[in-house]
C-alpha positions, 0 to 999 in steps of 0.5 A: 524899793526905797522911797523918800518923800519930802513935804512941808515947803511953802511961801513964807516971809522973812523971819518965819519958820518951816519944818520939812519932813522926809518920810522913808519907806522900803529901807532895810539897812540897819545903818544909813546916812540922811542928808538935806540939800538945796538948789536955788535958781541958777545955782548948784545943789548945796549941802544943808544938813546931814546926820548918821543914823547911829550918831546923834551929832549932826553936821550943818553948812555954815550958812544955816548953822544955828537956824536949822535943825535936822532930827529924826523920828525912828518910830515914824521913819521920818527925818525933819529939817526945822528951819527958823529965821528964814531969809530970802537967800534960803529960797530953793528946792529942798531935797532929802537924801539917803546913803547906805555906804557912808561911814564918816561924818567927813563925807556927809557934805558930798552929794553922792547919796544913793537915793533922793526925794523929789524935792519941796519948794521953799520960797521966802519973801523979804 
């Protein structure tokens, strides 16, 4: 079975950095898409970052572009989200997601991914 397990969240102060990890297991697809989403209290789940398995060019939401970086370690079957310059508005539960059918970068922001992790809490104090 495909499993995605996030880790790395925590409580930090504004301006601090965190690196989230998402470990993949049971993945047999040759190509797939990875995405990071987040859900703040009382708000809808929103797209943060995404990357095609065969394309090194990632896609970011406007609110995090320049501060967050998505990357992968293929040998360790892990996807990362490096978060710098964290602000209180970044407080949310962060989820990683995997999809095996997306073929265009234009669809990365759509939250119809096949598999989702359990989420990891990120809290940023002012």
